[in-house]
N, CA, C, O and CB atoms as a CASP TS submission, in Angstrom:
PFRMAT TS
TARGET T0000
AUTHOR 0000-0000-0000
METHOD Language model
MODEL 1
PARENT N/A
ATOM      1  N   MET     1      84.103  68.791  62.057  1.00  0.00           N
ATOM      2  CA  MET     1      85.350  69.041  62.571  1.00  0.00           C
ATOM      3  C   MET     1      86.097  69.643  61.644  1.00  0.00           C
ATOM      4  O   MET     1      85.543  69.213  60.633  1.00  0.00           O
ATOM      5  CB  MET     1      85.969  67.960  63.035  1.00  0.00           C
ATOM      6  N   THR     2      86.761  70.173  61.352  1.00  0.00           N
ATOM      7  CA  THR     2      88.272  71.001  60.249  1.00  0.00           C
ATOM      8  C   THR     2      89.208  69.754  60.380  1.00  0.00           C
ATOM      9  O   THR     2      89.237  69.156  61.456  1.00  0.00           O
ATOM     10  CB  THR     2      89.362  72.862  61.103  1.00  0.00           C
ATOM     11  N   GLY     3      89.832  69.416  59.521  1.00  0.00           N
ATOM     12  CA  GLY     3      90.831  68.590  59.495  1.00  0.00           C
ATOM     13  C   GLY     3      92.171  69.106  59.220  1.00  0.00           C
ATOM     14  O   GLY     3      92.481  70.172  58.686  1.00  0.00           O
ATOM     15  N   PRO     4      93.021  68.032  59.740  1.00  0.00           N
ATOM     16  CA  PRO     4      94.428  68.864  59.818  1.00  0.00           C
ATOM     17  C   PRO     4      94.855  69.120  58.779  1.00  0.00           C
ATOM     18  O   PRO     4      95.979  69.616  58.865  1.00  0.00           O
ATOM     19  CB  PRO     4      95.511  68.326  60.421  1.00  0.00           C
ATOM     20  N   LEU     5      94.315  68.971  57.324  1.00  0.00           N
ATOM     21  CA  LEU     5      94.892  69.509  56.139  1.00  0.00           C
ATOM     22  C   LEU     5      94.356  70.563  55.816  1.00  0.00           C
ATOM     23  O   LEU     5      95.093  71.387  55.275  1.00  0.00           O
ATOM     24  CB  LEU     5      94.883  68.767  55.118  1.00  0.00           C
ATOM     25  N   ALA     6      92.270  71.084  56.113  1.00  0.00           N
ATOM     26  CA  ALA     6      92.180  72.001  55.813  1.00  0.00           C
ATOM     27  C   ALA     6      93.201  72.922  56.833  1.00  0.00           C
ATOM     28  O   ALA     6      93.792  73.687  56.071  1.00  0.00           O
ATOM     29  CB  ALA     6      90.870  72.149  55.685  1.00  0.00           C
ATOM     30  N   LEU     7      93.599  73.139  58.054  1.00  0.00           N
ATOM     31  CA  LEU     7      94.120  73.614  59.400  1.00  0.00           C
ATOM     32  C   LEU     7      95.681  74.125  58.842  1.00  0.00           C
ATOM     33  O   LEU     7      96.170  75.194  59.207  1.00  0.00           O
ATOM     34  CB  LEU     7      94.126  72.215  60.743  1.00  0.00           C
ATOM     35  N   ALA     8      96.278  73.302  58.026  1.00  0.00           N
ATOM     36  CA  ALA     8      96.959  73.790  58.021  1.00  0.00           C
ATOM     37  C   ALA     8      97.737  74.730  56.723  1.00  0.00           C
ATOM     38  O   ALA     8      98.789  75.370  56.723  1.00  0.00           O
ATOM     39  CB  ALA     8      97.292  73.046  58.568  1.00  0.00           C
ATOM     40  N   GLY     9      96.578  74.455  55.521  1.00  0.00           N
ATOM     41  CA  GLY     9      95.685  75.488  54.691  1.00  0.00           C
ATOM     42  C   GLY     9      95.581  76.945  55.173  1.00  0.00           C
ATOM     43  O   GLY     9      95.869  78.004  54.616  1.00  0.00           O
ATOM     44  N   LEU    10      95.119  76.684  56.283  1.00  0.00           N
ATOM     45  CA  LEU    10      94.767  77.909  56.389  1.00  0.00           C
ATOM     46  C   LEU    10      96.321  78.560  56.792  1.00  0.00           C
ATOM     47  O   LEU    10      96.950  79.475  56.260  1.00  0.00           O
ATOM     48  CB  LEU    10      93.480  78.075  57.475  1.00  0.00           C
ATOM     49  N   ARG    11      96.563  77.921  57.643  1.00  0.00           N
ATOM     50  CA  ARG    11      97.781  78.315  58.292  1.00  0.00           C
ATOM     51  C   ARG    11      98.645  79.487  56.845  1.00  0.00           C
ATOM     52  O   ARG    11      98.725  80.690  56.595  1.00  0.00           O
ATOM     53  CB  ARG    11      98.781  76.551  58.808  1.00  0.00           C
ATOM     54  N   SER    12      99.120  78.181  56.255  1.00  0.00           N
ATOM     55  CA  SER    12     100.066  78.503  55.033  1.00  0.00           C
ATOM     56  C   SER    12      98.943  79.447  54.071  1.00  0.00           C
ATOM     57  O   SER    12      98.859  80.147  55.080  1.00  0.00           O
ATOM     58  CB  SER    12     100.719  76.846  54.127  1.00  0.00           C
ATOM     59  N   TRP    13      98.419  79.824  53.514  1.00  0.00           N
ATOM     60  CA  TRP    13      97.322  80.914  53.357  1.00  0.00           C
ATOM     61  C   TRP    13      97.734  82.267  53.839  1.00  0.00           C
ATOM     62  O   TRP    13      98.350  83.122  53.202  1.00  0.00           O
ATOM     63  CB  TRP    13      96.046  80.530  54.133  1.00  0.00           C
ATOM     64  N   ALA    14      97.250  82.330  55.197  1.00  0.00           N
ATOM     65  CA  ALA    14      97.596  83.327  56.317  1.00  0.00           C
ATOM     66  C   ALA    14      98.546  84.127  56.261  1.00  0.00           C
ATOM     67  O   ALA    14      98.537  85.348  56.418  1.00  0.00           O
ATOM     68  CB  ALA    14      97.832  82.830  57.373  1.00  0.00           C
ATOM     69  N   ARG    15     100.238  82.728  55.805  1.00  0.00           N
ATOM     70  CA  ARG    15     101.446  83.637  56.283  1.00  0.00           C
ATOM     71  C   ARG    15     101.832  84.131  55.041  1.00  0.00           C
ATOM     72  O   ARG    15     102.876  84.781  55.111  1.00  0.00           O
ATOM     73  CB  ARG    15     102.719  82.904  57.083  1.00  0.00           C
ATOM     74  N   GLY    16     101.178  84.015  53.532  1.00  0.00           N
ATOM     75  CA  GLY    16     101.236  84.912  52.302  1.00  0.00           C
ATOM     76  C   GLY    16     101.412  86.249  52.491  1.00  0.00           C
ATOM     77  O   GLY    16     102.380  86.947  52.191  1.00  0.00           O
ATOM     78  N   PRO    17      99.449  86.802  53.495  1.00  0.00           N
ATOM     79  CA  PRO    17      99.460  87.726  52.950  1.00  0.00           C
ATOM     80  C   PRO    17     100.076  88.653  54.539  1.00  0.00           C
ATOM     81  O   PRO    17      99.921  89.859  54.727  1.00  0.00           O
ATOM     82  CB  PRO    17      97.983  87.957  52.106  1.00  0.00           C
ATOM     83  N   HIS    18     100.884  87.513  55.664  1.00  0.00           N
ATOM     84  CA  HIS    18     101.383  88.606  56.607  1.00  0.00           C
ATOM     85  C   HIS    18     102.950  88.446  55.893  1.00  0.00           C
ATOM     86  O   HIS    18     103.597  89.427  56.257  1.00  0.00           O
ATOM     87  CB  HIS    18     101.185  88.245  58.574  1.00  0.00           C
ATOM     88  N   ASP    19     103.513  87.847  55.296  1.00  0.00           N
ATOM     89  CA  ASP    19     104.197  88.603  54.741  1.00  0.00           C
ATOM     90  C   ASP    19     104.806  89.557  53.893  1.00  0.00           C
ATOM     91  O   ASP    19     105.911  90.090  53.991  1.00  0.00           O
ATOM     92  CB  ASP    19     104.321  88.374  54.771  1.00  0.00           C
ATOM     93  N   ASP    20     103.731  89.720  52.870  1.00  0.00           N
ATOM     94  CA  ASP    20     103.750  90.958  51.506  1.00  0.00           C
ATOM     95  C   ASP    20     103.510  92.053  52.571  1.00  0.00           C
ATOM     96  O   ASP    20     104.101  93.129  52.482  1.00  0.00           O
ATOM     97  CB  ASP    20     102.252  90.891  49.969  1.00  0.00           C
ATOM     98  N   LEU    21     102.598  91.774  53.634  1.00  0.00           N
ATOM     99  CA  LEU    21     101.991  92.790  53.770  1.00  0.00           C
ATOM    100  C   LEU    21     102.600  93.729  54.951  1.00  0.00           C
ATOM    101  O   LEU    21     102.399  94.939  55.057  1.00  0.00           O
ATOM    102  CB  LEU    21     100.692  92.394  53.902  1.00  0.00           C
ATOM    103  N   ALA    22     102.919  93.400  55.303  1.00  0.00           N
ATOM    104  CA  ALA    22     104.288  93.215  57.120  1.00  0.00           C
ATOM    105  C   ALA    22     104.882  94.686  56.923  1.00  0.00           C
ATOM    106  O   ALA    22     104.828  95.617  57.726  1.00  0.00           O
ATOM    107  CB  ALA    22     106.280  91.529  57.023  1.00  0.00           C
ATOM    108  N   GLY    23     105.556  94.657  55.444  1.00  0.00           N
ATOM    109  CA  GLY    23     105.499  96.397  55.327  1.00  0.00           C
ATOM    110  C   GLY    23     105.499  97.075  55.319  1.00  0.00           C
ATOM    111  O   GLY    23     106.355  97.960  55.284  1.00  0.00           O
ATOM    112  N   GLU    24     103.763  96.976  55.368  1.00  0.00           N
ATOM    113  CA  GLU    24     102.959  98.327  54.863  1.00  0.00           C
ATOM    114  C   GLU    24     102.429  98.887  56.423  1.00  0.00           C
ATOM    115  O   GLU    24     101.790  99.890  56.743  1.00  0.00           O
ATOM    116  CB  GLU    24     101.397  97.906  53.578  1.00  0.00           C
ATOM    117  N   GLY    25     102.950  97.862  57.145  1.00  0.00           N
ATOM    118  CA  GLY    25     101.816  97.960  58.882  1.00  0.00           C
ATOM    119  C   GLY    25     101.125  97.072  59.077  1.00  0.00           C
ATOM    120  O   GLY    25     100.684  96.941  60.219  1.00  0.00           O
ATOM    121  N   VAL    26     100.819  96.270  58.212  1.00  0.00           N
ATOM    122  CA  VAL    26      99.349  95.208  58.485  1.00  0.00           C
ATOM    123  C   VAL    26      99.899  94.340  58.620  1.00  0.00           C
ATOM    124  O   VAL    26     100.743  93.797  57.907  1.00  0.00           O
ATOM    125  CB  VAL    26      98.162  94.870  57.483  1.00  0.00           C
ATOM    126  N   TYR    27      99.242  93.943  60.132  1.00  0.00           N
ATOM    127  CA  TYR    27      99.419  92.191  60.357  1.00  0.00           C
ATOM    128  C   TYR    27      99.042  91.400  60.595  1.00  0.00           C
ATOM    129  O   TYR    27      98.511  91.451  61.705  1.00  0.00           O
ATOM    130  CB  TYR    27      99.864  91.696  60.823  1.00  0.00           C
ATOM    131  N   VAL    28      98.978  90.446  60.088  1.00  0.00           N
ATOM    132  CA  VAL    28      98.376  88.698  59.678  1.00  0.00           C
ATOM    133  C   VAL    28      98.550  88.120  60.667  1.00  0.00           C
ATOM    134  O   VAL    28      99.365  88.805  61.285  1.00  0.00           O
ATOM    135  CB  VAL    28      99.086  87.712  58.530  1.00  0.00           C
ATOM    136  N   GLY    29      98.227  87.007  61.419  1.00  0.00           N
ATOM    137  CA  GLY    29      98.157  85.941  61.990  1.00  0.00           C
ATOM    138  C   GLY    29      97.990  84.834  61.970  1.00  0.00           C
ATOM    139  O   GLY    29      97.435  84.387  60.966  1.00  0.00           O
ATOM    140  N   HIS    30      98.460  83.718  63.255  1.00  0.00           N
ATOM    141  CA  HIS    30      97.303  82.864  63.225  1.00  0.00           C
ATOM    142  C   HIS    30      97.703  82.193  64.624  1.00  0.00           C
ATOM    143  O   HIS    30      98.815  81.999  65.115  1.00  0.00           O
ATOM    144  CB  HIS    30      97.136  81.806  61.799  1.00  0.00           C
ATOM    145  N   LEU    31      96.781  81.986  64.965  1.00  0.00           N
ATOM    146  CA  LEU    31      96.169  81.095  66.345  1.00  0.00           C
ATOM    147  C   LEU    31      96.246  80.139  66.491  1.00  0.00           C
ATOM    148  O   LEU    31      95.847  79.831  65.368  1.00  0.00           O
ATOM    149  CB  LEU    31      95.086  80.991  66.668  1.00  0.00           C
ATOM    150  N   SER    32      96.459  79.098  67.007  1.00  0.00           N
ATOM    151  CA  SER    32      96.066  77.556  66.665  1.00  0.00           C
ATOM    152  C   SER    32      95.608  77.349  68.250  1.00  0.00           C
ATOM    153  O   SER    32      96.201  77.815  69.223  1.00  0.00           O
ATOM    154  CB  SER    32      97.556  76.337  65.978  1.00  0.00           C
ATOM    155  N   ILE    33      94.483  76.587  68.264  1.00  0.00           N
ATOM    156  CA  ILE    33      93.853  76.895  69.365  1.00  0.00           C
ATOM    157  C   ILE    33      93.257  75.303  69.308  1.00  0.00           C
ATOM    158  O   ILE    33      92.337  74.908  68.592  1.00  0.00           O
ATOM    159  CB  ILE    33      92.807  78.333  69.331  1.00  0.00           C
ATOM    160  N   SER    34      93.884  74.681  70.066  1.00  0.00           N
ATOM    161  CA  SER    34      93.511  72.698  70.519  1.00  0.00           C
ATOM    162  C   SER    34      93.401  72.881  71.806  1.00  0.00           C
ATOM    163  O   SER    34      94.010  72.304  72.708  1.00  0.00           O
ATOM    164  CB  SER    34      94.894  71.222  70.247  1.00  0.00           C
ATOM    165  N   VAL    35      92.660  73.645  71.865  1.00  0.00           N
ATOM    166  CA  VAL    35      91.342  73.336  73.438  1.00  0.00           C
ATOM    167  C   VAL    35      90.098  73.283  73.197  1.00  0.00           C
ATOM    168  O   VAL    35      89.616  73.613  72.113  1.00  0.00           O
ATOM    169  CB  VAL    35      91.174  74.515  74.646  1.00  0.00           C
ATOM    170  N   PRO    36      89.500  72.903  74.085  1.00  0.00           N
ATOM    171  CA  PRO    36      87.620  72.975  73.866  1.00  0.00           C
ATOM    172  C   PRO    36      88.084  74.826  74.279  1.00  0.00           C
ATOM    173  O   PRO    36      89.013  75.360  74.884  1.00  0.00           O
ATOM    174  CB  PRO    36      86.047  71.623  75.566  1.00  0.00           C
ATOM    175  N   ILE    37      86.775  75.338  73.513  1.00  0.00           N
ATOM    176  CA  ILE    37      86.045  76.770  74.094  1.00  0.00           C
ATOM    177  C   ILE    37      85.345  77.033  74.767  1.00  0.00           C
ATOM    178  O   ILE    37      84.178  76.999  74.377  1.00  0.00           O
ATOM    179  CB  ILE    37      85.535  77.392  73.587  1.00  0.00           C
ATOM    180  N   VAL    38      85.607  77.430  76.098  1.00  0.00           N
ATOM    181  CA  VAL    38      84.237  77.057  76.763  1.00  0.00           C
ATOM    182  C   VAL    38      85.068  78.065  77.731  1.00  0.00           C
ATOM    183  O   VAL    38      86.277  78.294  77.774  1.00  0.00           O
ATOM    184  CB  VAL    38      83.610  75.205  77.241  1.00  0.00           C
ATOM    185  N   PRO    39      83.595  78.773  78.765  1.00  0.00           N
ATOM    186  CA  PRO    39      83.985  80.322  79.213  1.00  0.00           C
ATOM    187  C   PRO    39      84.386  79.204  80.784  1.00  0.00           C
ATOM    188  O   PRO    39      83.839  78.178  81.188  1.00  0.00           O
ATOM    189  CB  PRO    39      82.280  82.060  79.233  1.00  0.00           C
ATOM    190  N   GLY    40      85.300  79.826  81.200  1.00  0.00           N
ATOM    191  CA  GLY    40      85.446  79.587  82.329  1.00  0.00           C
ATOM    192  C   GLY    40      86.834  77.961  82.348  1.00  0.00           C
ATOM    193  O   GLY    40      86.803  77.109  83.236  1.00  0.00           O
ATOM    194  N   SER    41      87.349  77.952  81.761  1.00  0.00           N
ATOM    195  CA  SER    41      87.954  76.606  81.250  1.00  0.00           C
ATOM    196  C   SER    41      89.404  76.849  81.107  1.00  0.00           C
ATOM    197  O   SER    41      90.162  76.052  80.554  1.00  0.00           O
ATOM    198  CB  SER    41      87.331  76.092  79.815  1.00  0.00           C
ATOM    199  N   GLY    42      89.931  78.498  81.864  1.00  0.00           N
ATOM    200  CA  GLY    42      91.637  78.626  81.239  1.00  0.00           C
ATOM    201  C   GLY    42      91.523  78.475  80.548  1.00  0.00           C
ATOM    202  O   GLY    42      90.442  78.416  79.964  1.00  0.00           O
ATOM    203  N   GLU    43      93.119  78.221  79.925  1.00  0.00           N
ATOM    204  CA  GLU    43      93.084  78.774  78.629  1.00  0.00           C
ATOM    205  C   GLU    43      92.350  78.137  77.301  1.00  0.00           C
ATOM    206  O   GLU    43      92.868  77.999  76.193  1.00  0.00           O
ATOM    207  CB  GLU    43      94.371  78.905  78.362  1.00  0.00           C
ATOM    208  N   GLY    44      91.274  77.853  77.618  1.00  0.00           N
ATOM    209  CA  GLY    44      90.038  77.824  76.430  1.00  0.00           C
ATOM    210  C   GLY    44      88.940  78.361  76.619  1.00  0.00           C
ATOM    211  O   GLY    44      87.943  77.937  76.035  1.00  0.00           O
ATOM    212  N   ASP    45      88.873  79.638  77.662  1.00  0.00           N
ATOM    213  CA  ASP    45      88.084  80.661  78.124  1.00  0.00           C
ATOM    214  C   ASP    45      88.217  81.551  76.998  1.00  0.00           C
ATOM    215  O   ASP    45      89.309  81.937  76.582  1.00  0.00           O
ATOM    216  CB  ASP    45      88.475  81.243  79.484  1.00  0.00           C
ATOM    217  N   PRO    46      86.765  81.974  76.355  1.00  0.00           N
ATOM    218  CA  PRO    46      87.091  82.977  75.137  1.00  0.00           C
ATOM    219  C   PRO    46      87.540  84.086  75.869  1.00  0.00           C
ATOM    220  O   PRO    46      88.561  84.482  75.307  1.00  0.00           O
ATOM    221  CB  PRO    46      85.820  83.404  74.101  1.00  0.00           C
ATOM    222  N   ASP    47      87.230  84.932  77.050  1.00  0.00           N
ATOM    223  CA  ASP    47      87.892  86.067  77.188  1.00  0.00           C
ATOM    224  C   ASP    47      89.720  85.771  77.965  1.00  0.00           C
ATOM    225  O   ASP    47      90.372  86.618  78.576  1.00  0.00           O
ATOM    226  CB  ASP    47      86.742  87.024  78.169  1.00  0.00           C
ATOM    227  N   ALA    48      90.096  84.475  77.692  1.00  0.00           N
ATOM    228  CA  ALA    48      91.741  84.726  77.743  1.00  0.00           C
ATOM    229  C   ALA    48      92.635  84.026  76.320  1.00  0.00           C
ATOM    230  O   ALA    48      93.837  83.885  76.092  1.00  0.00           O
ATOM    231  CB  ALA    48      92.379  83.857  79.343  1.00  0.00           C
ATOM    232  N   LEU    49      91.086  83.610  75.357  1.00  0.00           N
ATOM    233  CA  LEU    49      92.257  83.513  73.653  1.00  0.00           C
ATOM    234  C   LEU    49      91.798  84.622  73.485  1.00  0.00           C
ATOM    235  O   LEU    49      92.596  85.025  72.639  1.00  0.00           O
ATOM    236  CB  LEU    49      92.061  82.288  72.045  1.00  0.00           C
ATOM    237  N   ALA    50      90.789  85.824  73.718  1.00  0.00           N
ATOM    238  CA  ALA    50      90.632  87.033  72.837  1.00  0.00           C
ATOM    239  C   ALA    50      92.072  87.317  73.719  1.00  0.00           C
ATOM    240  O   ALA    50      92.954  87.464  72.873  1.00  0.00           O
ATOM    241  CB  ALA    50      88.997  88.225  72.900  1.00  0.00           C
ATOM    242  N   ASP    51      92.668  87.456  75.136  1.00  0.00           N
ATOM    243  CA  ASP    51      93.510  87.845  75.178  1.00  0.00           C
ATOM    244  C   ASP    51      94.801  87.673  74.588  1.00  0.00           C
ATOM    245  O   ASP    51      95.680  88.534  74.557  1.00  0.00           O
ATOM    246  CB  ASP    51      93.419  87.838  75.898  1.00  0.00           C
ATOM    247  N   ARG    52      94.882  86.300  74.035  1.00  0.00           N
ATOM    248  CA  ARG    52      96.044  85.862  73.458  1.00  0.00           C
ATOM    249  C   ARG    52      96.301  86.279  72.527  1.00  0.00           C
ATOM    250  O   ARG    52      97.412  86.809  72.523  1.00  0.00           O
ATOM    251  CB  ARG    52      96.187  84.843  73.285  1.00  0.00           C
ATOM    252  N   TRP    53      95.439  86.331  71.072  1.00  0.00           N
ATOM    253  CA  TRP    53      95.015  87.016  70.356  1.00  0.00           C
ATOM    254  C   TRP    53      95.664  88.701  70.086  1.00  0.00           C
ATOM    255  O   TRP    53      96.049  89.196  69.027  1.00  0.00           O
ATOM    256  CB  TRP    53      93.828  86.833  70.769  1.00  0.00           C
ATOM    257  N   TYR    54      95.612  89.265  71.358  1.00  0.00           N
ATOM    258  CA  TYR    54      95.660  90.818  71.235  1.00  0.00           C
ATOM    259  C   TYR    54      97.357  90.664  71.618  1.00  0.00           C
ATOM    260  O   TYR    54      98.108  91.516  71.143  1.00  0.00           O
ATOM    261  CB  TYR    54      94.435  91.915  72.500  1.00  0.00           C
ATOM    262  N   ARG    55      97.780  89.862  72.247  1.00  0.00           N
ATOM    263  CA  ARG    55      98.779  89.940  72.925  1.00  0.00           C
ATOM    264  C   ARG    55      99.690  89.718  71.802  1.00  0.00           C
ATOM    265  O   ARG    55     100.692  90.412  71.634  1.00  0.00           O
ATOM    266  CB  ARG    55      98.816  89.091  74.089  1.00  0.00           C
ATOM    267  N   LEU    56      99.323  88.681  70.973  1.00  0.00           N
ATOM    268  CA  LEU    56      99.682  88.219  69.802  1.00  0.00           C
ATOM    269  C   LEU    56      99.640  89.420  68.063  1.00  0.00           C
ATOM    270  O   LEU    56     100.290  89.588  67.031  1.00  0.00           O
ATOM    271  CB  LEU    56      98.621  86.914  69.838  1.00  0.00           C
ATOM    272  N   ALA    57      98.942  89.717  68.457  1.00  0.00           N
ATOM    273  CA  ALA    57      98.945  91.063  67.016  1.00  0.00           C
ATOM    274  C   ALA    57      99.648  92.548  67.649  1.00  0.00           C
ATOM    275  O   ALA    57     100.282  93.316  66.924  1.00  0.00           O
ATOM    276  CB  ALA    57      96.822  91.616  66.403  1.00  0.00           C
ATOM    277  N   ARG    58      99.447  92.756  68.904  1.00  0.00           N
ATOM    278  CA  ARG    58     100.135  94.125  69.766  1.00  0.00           C
ATOM    279  C   ARG    58     101.581  94.045  69.685  1.00  0.00           C
ATOM    280  O   ARG    58     102.297  95.042  69.778  1.00  0.00           O
ATOM    281  CB  ARG    58      99.769  94.187  71.484  1.00  0.00           C
ATOM    282  N   ALA    59     102.204  92.354  69.438  1.00  0.00           N
ATOM    283  CA  ALA    59     103.263  92.497  69.819  1.00  0.00           C
ATOM    284  C   ALA    59     104.265  92.078  68.685  1.00  0.00           C
ATOM    285  O   ALA    59     105.481  91.896  68.731  1.00  0.00           O
ATOM    286  CB  ALA    59     103.324  91.881  70.991  1.00  0.00           C
ATOM    287  N   ARG    60     103.102  91.957  67.345  1.00  0.00           N
ATOM    288  CA  ARG    60     103.629  91.617  66.303  1.00  0.00           C
ATOM    289  C   ARG    60     105.576  90.910  65.842  1.00  0.00           C
ATOM    290  O   ARG    60     105.807  90.457  64.721  1.00  0.00           O
ATOM    291  CB  ARG    60     103.215  92.848  65.791  1.00  0.00           C
ATOM    292  N   GLY    61     105.967  90.936  66.234  1.00  0.00           N
ATOM    293  CA  GLY    61     106.803  89.464  66.529  1.00  0.00           C
ATOM    294  C   GLY    61     106.710  88.390  65.866  1.00  0.00           C
ATOM    295  O   GLY    61     107.619  88.005  65.131  1.00  0.00           O
ATOM    296  N   THR    62     105.901  87.926  65.986  1.00  0.00           N
ATOM    297  CA  THR    62     106.041  86.349  65.497  1.00  0.00           C
ATOM    298  C   THR    62     104.612  86.093  64.785  1.00  0.00           C
ATOM    299  O   THR    62     103.588  86.335  65.424  1.00  0.00           O
ATOM    300  CB  THR    62     106.312  85.126  66.939  1.00  0.00           C
ATOM    301  N   PHE    63     104.555  85.677  63.658  1.00  0.00           N
ATOM    302  CA  PHE    63     103.003  85.322  63.117  1.00  0.00           C
ATOM    303  C   PHE    63     102.360  84.105  63.406  1.00  0.00           C
ATOM    304  O   PHE    63     101.783  83.711  62.392  1.00  0.00           O
ATOM    305  CB  PHE    63     102.913  85.315  61.686  1.00  0.00           C
ATOM    306  N   GLU    64     102.202  83.275  64.443  1.00  0.00           N
ATOM    307  CA  GLU    64     101.519  82.594  64.829  1.00  0.00           C
ATOM    308  C   GLU    64     102.139  81.717  66.672  1.00  0.00           C
ATOM    309  O   GLU    64     103.256  81.332  67.020  1.00  0.00           O
ATOM    310  CB  GLU    64     101.331  81.808  63.457  1.00  0.00           C
ATOM    311  N   ALA    65     100.774  81.716  67.421  1.00  0.00           N
ATOM    312  CA  ALA    65     101.014  81.106  69.091  1.00  0.00           C
ATOM    313  C   ALA    65     100.185  79.863  68.569  1.00  0.00           C
ATOM    314  O   ALA    65      99.721  79.429  67.515  1.00  0.00           O
ATOM    315  CB  ALA    65     100.204  82.166  70.790  1.00  0.00           C
ATOM    316  N   THR    66     100.272  79.522  69.993  1.00  0.00           N
ATOM    317  CA  THR    66      99.066  78.105  70.142  1.00  0.00           C
ATOM    318  C   THR    66      98.631  77.937  71.271  1.00  0.00           C
ATOM    319  O   THR    66      99.274  78.599  72.086  1.00  0.00           O
ATOM    320  CB  THR    66      99.533  76.636  69.858  1.00  0.00           C
ATOM    321  N   VAL    67      97.866  77.381  71.687  1.00  0.00           N
ATOM    322  CA  VAL    67      97.147  77.140  72.331  1.00  0.00           C
ATOM    323  C   VAL    67      96.884  75.973  73.007  1.00  0.00           C
ATOM    324  O   VAL    67      96.005  75.278  72.499  1.00  0.00           O
ATOM    325  CB  VAL    67      96.538  77.449  71.880  1.00  0.00           C
ATOM    326  N   GLY    68      97.328  75.623  73.868  1.00  0.00           N
ATOM    327  CA  GLY    68      96.823  73.676  74.448  1.00  0.00           C
ATOM    328  C   GLY    68      97.507  72.390  73.508  1.00  0.00           C
ATOM    329  O   GLY    68      96.951  71.379  73.078  1.00  0.00           O
ATOM    330  N   VAL    69      99.355  72.979  73.328  1.00  0.00           N
ATOM    331  CA  VAL    69     100.009  72.130  72.493  1.00  0.00           C
ATOM    332  C   VAL    69     100.612  72.070  73.536  1.00  0.00           C
ATOM    333  O   VAL    69     101.594  71.335  73.640  1.00  0.00           O
ATOM    334  CB  VAL    69     100.600  72.371  71.180  1.00  0.00           C
TER
END
């Protein structure tokens, strides 16, 4: 299991390209998932997560979204 420090580092690392590349039309975002990924489990369903990521990337209005928090 990945620890909170590693996850914070990943989020911080992704923020750099998000800020640097936004002006060039490139989107970098972060979807924090705090639920088990299990088919048929509601917000932890892989299709639901894919839809959430898709909406985040299409909107491009924010860097990050969370699931299960």
